[in-house]
C-alpha positions in Angstrom: 7.7 -24.6 -1.4 10.3 -24.3 1.4 13.9 -23.3 1.1 16.1 -23.3 4.3 13.1 -22.6 6.6 11.7 -19.9 4.3 8.2 -20.7 3.0 8.1 -18.9 -0.3 4.3 -19.3 -0.7 3.7 -17.7 2.7 6.0 -14.8 1.8 4.2 -14.2 -1.5 0.8 -14.3 0.3 2.0 -11.8 2.9 3.3 -9.4 0.2 0.0 -9.8 -1.8 -2.0 -9.0 1.4 0.1 -5.9 2.1 -0.4 -4.7 -1.5 -4.2 -5.4 -1.3 -4.3 -3.4 2.0 -2.7 -0.4 0.3 -5.0 -0.6 -2.7 -8.1 -0.8 -0.4 -6.8 2.3 1.4 -7.2 4.0 -2.0 -6.1 7.6 -2.1 -5.5 7.9 1.7 -2.0 7.9 2.8 -0.8 6.7 6.2 -0.9 10.3 7.5 -4.7 10.3 6.9 -4.6 12.9 4.2 -6.9 12.4 1.2 -5.5 12.7 -2.4 -7.9 15.0 -4.3 -9.6 13.5 -7.4 -9.9 16.9 -9.1 -6.7 18.9 -9.9 -6.2 22.4 -11.0 -4.6 23.0 -14.4 -1.3 23.7 -12.6 -1.6 20.5 -10.5 -2.5 18.5 -13.6 0.5 19.9 -15.4 2.8 18.8 -12.6 1.1 15.3 -12.4 1.7 14.8 -16.2 5.2 16.3 -16.1 4.1 19.0 -18.6 3.9 22.8 -18.6 0.7 24.6 -17.7 0.5 25.9 -21.3 0.8 22.4 -22.7 -2.1 21.2 -20.5 -4.1 24.2 -21.6 -3.4 23.3 -25.2 -4.6 19.7 -24.6 -7.8 21.1 -23.0 -8.4 23.5 -25.9 -7.9 20.6 -28.4 -10.5 18.5 -26.5 -8.0 15.8 -25.6 -8.7 16.2 -21.8 -12.2 16.8 -20.5 -12.7 19.4 -17.8 -14.8 19.7 -14.8 -16.1 23.3 -14.3 -17.3 24.3 -10.8 -18.4 27.9 -10.6 -15.7 29.6 -12.6 -12.9 27.2 -11.8 -11.6 24.6 -14.2 -10.5 21.2 -12.9 -9.2 18.0 -14.4 -10.2 14.5 -13.1 -7.3 12.2 -12.2 -9.2 9.4 -14.0 -9.2 11.3 -17.2 -5.5 12.1 -16.8 -4.7 8.5 -16.2 -6.8 7.5 -19.2 -4.8 10.0 -21.3 -1.6 8.4 -20.1 -2.8 4.9 -20.9 -4.2 5.8 -24.3 -0.8 7.5 -25.2 1.3 4.4 -24.5 3.0 3.0 -27.5 5.0 -0.1 -28.3 5.1 -3.5 -26.7 6.8 -4.7 -23.6 
């Protein structure tokens, strides 16, 4: 489809390729830093937009699994994203 010299299909393909490139890059940003998969309770609270106490309550209630390494407690981003997805209500 062409409109005034603009090829809409080519534009859509170019945008799709840029999105795919960013997805392939995964958690790496353009600066080369890696986004950690495991977050501390405080970091998880910030990620979820909740207080630290609220996240500790979710952990104690068994709503979020934890990863324990030595004596430290971490939360997996995948589990946090699953909690978000499972908590969605309504239809779009």
